[in-house]
Structure formats: structure tokens, C-alpha cells
N, C-alpha and C positions, 0 to 999 in steps of 0.2 A: 144696058149690057154695056151700051159706050158712056156712058156718065161711069160705071164702077171702071171702068178700066182708065176714065181721066183721075176719081180722082186717086188712084194708085198710081199712077206717075206722076201725081202732085208730090203725095208723101212721100214717092220716090225721091224726087229733083230737093225736094225739102231736108230729105237728112245727107243728100249730096254735097248740099249747102252748105250743111252743119260741119260736116266733117271736112272740107277743104276748110273751111275757116280756122276749124281748131286744128289744122297741118298748117296754117301760114301764120300761127303766133306760139309762139314758144316764152316760159318766164323762167327766169329765176331770181327766188328772192335771198339773201344777206340773212343769216341768224338778228334778229332785232336785237337792240339796243336802250337799256335804259333812259329815259331823256328826263333829269332833274333828281329829285328825288319823292320815292315813296312817302305816302303817307297815312295815314287810319284815315279812316270817314266814316261819320254817325249816319247810317244809311236808319233812320226811324227807329232809334236805339238801340240798332245794331252795328258794329263797327266790321267794316269791310279796309283791307289793304289795296289802297289804288297805288297801280304802277302802269305810267306815259312809258311809252316805247317808240323808239322811230326805227324802220326798217327798210331799206334802200332794194328796190325790186328792178330790176334787167329784163325789156321785152323784145324780143327778136320779131319784129312784123315784117310781112310780104308787103312789097308796093306793087302797086298798079296791077292784081292779082296775080303776078307770079309764084309761083312758087321759092320756097328756101333754097330747095338741090340746085335752083338758075342763078344762087347768090345775087338777087335782088332782093336784098331785104335791109333794115332800118333796126340800130339797138337805139328803142327810149329807155331812159329812166326816171323811176319815179321815187319819192320817197316817201311815206306810210307815217302818218301819228296815231297810234293805236291808243287806248285806253283802257286798262283790263281791274273787274276786281276781283281781288285774294277774299275764300274764308277765311278766316286764321283760327277757327276749330280742326280744318281738314288738310288747307293751306292748298286748296284744288279753286281752278278760276269758277268767278260765277257768270260771267259775262262779259263782252269782247264790243266795243263802241270804235268803229274808224272815225277818226275826226276831221282829218286835214291827209288830202294827196298834192303833194308838189311835182309839178312836171312841166313841160314844157310842150305845151298846147299848142303852137305851131309846125312843130316838124313836119316836115312830107320827104320824100326824093327818097334816097338813097342813104344820105349821108343822117350820121348820129345826131340824136337828137341833144341842143342843148343841156347840160349838167345844172340844173336850177332847182337849190334846197340842200345843196350838202350838207352849209351850214347855218343852215335851220335849225333853231333849237326851242326845247318846248320844256315848260315848268309846270308844276302846282303849285300854287299857292297860297292857298287856303279854303274853309268851307262857313258858309252862313247862311245856315239853318238848312234849305232844301237845297240851294244854291252852293255850286263850286266853282274857283275859280282857278283858269286855268289862261297860262301863256301860251303859243304859238306862230313860232315866225315872227316873233312881235307884235303881235296881235293878242288882243283878250278876248276870252271866253268863257263863257260861264254856260255851263252843263249842271245836269241834274243831279243832288246826292242818290239819288232810288238806282236809275239804269244809265248814268253817267252819254245821256243824249242830248245835241247841243241844244240851247235855250236862246243864246246869241252870239254872233262873233261881233267883229270890231264895228261890219253894216247893221248889224239888228241893234246895237248898243245907241248908234250915233239916230237910230231911226225913232228908240226910244225917246232918246232926251237930244230935243234939235239945237240945244244950245253946244251941243261939243261938232256938229255937223261942223265936218274938216278938221278939226280940232283932235283927235285926237293922235297919240304921237306916234311917230313910226319905228319908235328904238326902246326896246326892251326897261332898262335903266329910269324908264318915266314912269315903271308901272310899278305899284308892293300892292302890299295888304293888309290893313285893318280892322277889321270883323266886315269887310268888304272889298269890293277894288280900290283903291287908291293911285287914281292918275295926275300928272301935272299934265295939263291939256297945253295943245301949243302953244297960244299965248302966255303960260307959265301962269295961269289960273288953278288951284288945289284943288279936286273932286273927291269923294268917294262913292263909288255906288253899292246900296245897300237892298236887301229886304227881294221879295218877290217880284217885283213888279219893276227891278231890277234900272232907279231913277237915279240919277245924279244929282245930291245938292253938294255947295261947296262944302268944302274939306278943313277940320279943324284937328291936328294928331290930339292920340290921345292919351292927356298927362301921366308921363312917366316920373313915377316917385324917385325923388333924390334921397338916396342913402346921407344922412346924416355923415361928418366924417368919423370915425374911430377915434375915442380916446383912449389914452392909459390911466388907471384905479386913480391917479394921481390929478386927470383933468388934464394934461397935457396931450396934444394930438399923437394919434401912434402910427410909423413908421411901417405901412404896408408892403411886403416881398412883394418886387413884379411875379405874374403868372407868368410862366412858359409860353411865350411870343407864338410858337408853332406847338399843332400837334394838342391832342384832348390830354385831360388833365386824368391822370389813372385813377381811381378812390383806391386807398391802400391801407386805410384805417378805420378801423368800426367800433361802436358797442354794440358786445354782444354779450346778454344773460350776465349784465351789471361788469363786463371786464373789457378795458380798450384791447382790441387785440391790433396788429398790424402786419400787414403783408408784405414782404422785405427781403431784395438778398441782403447779405452778411452785409455789403458797404453798405446800400441802405441803411440799416437798422444803427450802423455805428452813429453815420450823417446824420439821423432820427433824434440819436441818446446823447447828441452834444446843441444840445438844447438850454443854452444860457438866458436867453432872454425870450424864453418861450414859444418863438415866431413858430418850430416845427408842431407847437399841439397846438398853435391858434392859426397855424396857415398849413397844412398838411401837404401844400401843393409845391411846397422852398425844399419840403423833402430830395433830395436826390433821387435821381432815375435812371438805372443803371438802360432801360431801354429794353426792347423786344427777347433781349437773349439773356434777359436772368433770372436767373433759377430762385423761384420766392418760397420762402417759408411763412411760417405764422411766429408769431412774438408776445409772450403776455408785454404791455405798452407801462412801465411802470411811473407814474408821478410823482412829485413833490409840492406842496404850497411854498412859496417863494417871496422873500420881501430884498428890495435893491432899493437903498433909499427910502424912498415916499411912496413906493410902486408898490403893489402887490400884485401875484400872479403865478399860474399853476404852467409848471415846464414840465418835460421829460426827464428820469434822472438813467432810465437802461432800458434796457430789452432783455428779457430772455424768453430761449426759446421753449417754445407750444411741445413738449413731451408728446411723442406718436401722432402728430398733426401730420396729414399729406405736404408736400413741398408741389410746386406748378413752374414750370416753363412759362417765361412772362404773366404771372397769374396778378390779378387785381379783382375788383368786387366789382359785379352789376351793378350800374348805375341809379340813380330814380333819377328822370330826365331833365336835364335843366338844371343840375345841383353836381358836386361833387359827394354827395350823401350815398352810401352803400346801401342799393333794397335791402329792406329786413323784411325774412318770410316768415310767415304763422302757419301752426297747422302742418308740422311743428314747426317750431322759430329757430332760424337759421337767417344762411346769405347765399346767393349763387358766385361765383367766382368763372370770369373768361380764361383761358388759359391756348397754351399751345400747343400741340402734338409734336414738331421738330421745329428745326430752326432755321431751313431750308423752303423751297418752294413748290416740295413733295406735303409739307405741313399744312395741318386745319386746324382749323376752329374747335375748341370742343367747351362744355358748360361742364360745371362739376356742383350739387349742392352737395350743403355739411349742415349739419345741427350745432345746437348748442354747444358740444361737445367737441367740435373742428372734425368729427366722422363725417367722410364720404357717404352720401344714401345713393345717389347713383352720378353716373358721368355720359354725356353722351357728345361725342363725336358732329360734326356739323361738315358737310359739303360743301365751305367755306373755306379759303383760302386767307391769311393777313397777312400779306409783306409789303414791303414800300410802295409796292407798283400795284398792287392788288383797292378794287374801285372799291369807294367807303360800305361799310358796315353799318345798317338800319335797326333796330333793335325796339320792343312794344313789349311792356309789360303789363298781361290780361288777368280777367282772373283765374286762378287757374292754370295760367299757358305765357308763355317766351314767346314770340315771334320776330324771327328773325331773318334778314335779307343781307343777299352777300354772293359771291361770285367765286367759284372754283377757277383756279392757275390748271390747265393740262400744258404739258409739251408734245408736238409730237410732230417727227422729221426734222427738231427744231425752228418750228413754229408756234410761238407761245398763244395761247388762246384764254378764252374765261366765256365762264356758264352760269349764271345767275339762277341763284335756286330761292326759294321761299320754303323756312323748315320752320312748325310750330311745335313747341315741346309741352309736354306735360309736366308741370313744374310736382306733380303728385310721385312721377314715377321715372320719369325721362322720358318716356316712349315718343317719338316722333313722326311725321307727317311729312314730304317732302314734295315738291313743285317743280320741273324745271322750265325756267324761263325758252331757253332753246329746244328744250324737249317736243 
């Protein structure tokens, strides 16, 4: 009987202690923010969208056993770096891995802890087989492509590579990626770490092919127009069903037709760009073969409107990554067009699929803003699907906030699924 009463008291005491501990600490988490650029990671042949986030936490911690009501508490600040994998088919999170927490581990007393880590940054570098490389607070990290679990950070890399002991650089500018982690050691020697064993070897940059200078048909050097120094170059010209089709405003089309030397046809990025408020329509681009002295070239002659085709606010074609070329779809053949619903901060990004006759098959509005102040928008074209990530702007009591969304669209019918990072 006495033993049973003792066990009962012990259980009650444990419950009381747990309740007191929970009452002594409260926590507030700010919404997570995207760190660096998201990236598609190959998980044994299956694509996953990886998103690295940074999140601030503030904890009220009771000091020396006092309660919050007594006023004796301390504010501790922490910054968490988390890695999440998103399923491109459903736009739902698959897993989440906390990689790093930065805070003041020497905090004591009632004074707030030092705020350590507010300026810390993180970014995904690249994938090397089953290993994905990141930088977190100027430190390299290797994680598994299947689950994001850490394989090694700076200390682990030094243990595997004694030649790097004490020589890992402390600034992110000395790290890069070239089929593995590239680094310039503190003694200025270049290394690359590749393969599952994470072994460092001397680094020789992968040769980059140098394009030969462009020549005119008569063999003389061609003067290439400079690309716009700021911003992305929109794709506004496509060859579709044997026709050259332009997506231009009237002013842009007039400029494109002024093509005495063929530069606008050869370098479409040199055509006037009226910007985000341009209302663009489809034009048949007419060309002619021209000879000027001993040089032969094609050039635009005029642009004629395509009857019955829709117009778009800030319309431009979805591009093949790394090029200025529009994505060409099949089954059925056609193109995708980005456009905006409004010119103000209530506007949203939209996508329309058109067939070869420039008839809209579907239009989907995305919960993503596209303004001069909005975070950058990322997109990935997958079999039968377009994956898009961006943020929607909202204004509440004069305060602007952003909510990041991942949207997956079916190319067949435009149906979509959305996941909110801050939800």
C-alpha cells in the first residue's frame, strides 16, 4: 500500500514538474523565409523540389525557477535553417529536416540573449549523385539527396580530408560548385570534393567551350548587339507550325520591323521592350532575303496582326531554361504564355496554353505576384507539368507582406495544386 502511494506521488510530482517547465517557456516563430534559390533534386530518378528556409524564433525563458508572472524571464533569439522537399506532382511537402540552429549558447540571467545569426545566409549549391551541397552561415554542408539528412559539415570534411585541416575558408565567396563542391583553401590552393566518400582533390576547372566570333556571310566579323544589362530577356518570338509568330505591343512590332541589317531577326533581344505594362498581341512576322553589297541575310519586313488571337498584359512565352527560346509543347502542339492579370499590386501571374492556331486551351491564375519588389519567380518544366514557385503580395493595415507558394499545373488542362510555405 505504501509502495503504491509512493509511486502515485512520484507520478504526480513528474506531471507537476512538466507543467511548471511548460509554463516557464513560451515561443514565438516568425514566418519562414526562403534562403537562396530553390532547386530540383534527383532522388533516384524522381524529381523533388528542395526549398531551404530561415526562420527566427524568440523564446521567453523563466530565470532561476521564477515564473513569467514575476517578471524574471529572458528573451532568447534563435535562427533555424530547415530543408524541405516538395512533391512536384502534388505540391505537398514530403519531409522536413532541421540542419542548423544559431543562437547565444552563453545566455544567462534576465538580460536578453545576444542576437547571433541574423545576418547568416544559406543557399543550395548543387547535386553530385546522391550528395547535395549547401552553404549555411559560410560553412559547407553535404546532405543526402534522398532525405536531406546531414552527411558532413566543415568539421566532418576536415576529418575526411586532413589536407584541409584548419584551411576551410570562412567566407562563402570562396565556395562554388562544379560537379561537386569547389573551394579555395585558406592557403589559396583550389580543391574539389566529389563522390560519396567526400574526398578532396586538386581542382582544375571544367573547360568551357568558347564560341567562335560570329561572321557575316562575306566572312567579315559581325557586330553583335549588347544584351540588356538588367533583368530577364523575355521570349517574344517563336516559330510555330511553320510560321514566325511575334508577341509584341504595337510599338514593339514597329521597332522589330525596322530591321535594315537583320539584327532584330537574328537577335530578338534587341527589339524594344515596353516592360510590364505592355499589352501584347500576336503578329505574323514577315521576312525577306536581302543582299547588301557582298553580304546576304534575312530580315523582318513587316508584322501583320493575327486575326482572332488573344492579347495579354505583359505577355511573353515560357522559355527553355538557359536559352531565349520559347518552350514548344506537343500532344497537341503549342506554346505557353506568361501574363499578368493587373498592373497594380493586386495583380497576379497567370499562364495560358495556346495551340498552333493561337487559340487558348486553358488559363490558370497563380497565387503569385510579379512586381518590381516581389521575390524572384522560379519555374521548372517537367513531363506533363509546370512547377512554379513565387510569392503573393498582400497589404494589411498598411503593412506589406509576402506569402510564398509552390504551384504545380497540369499541362493537359491547367488544373493546379498549391502549397503555402507560411501556412
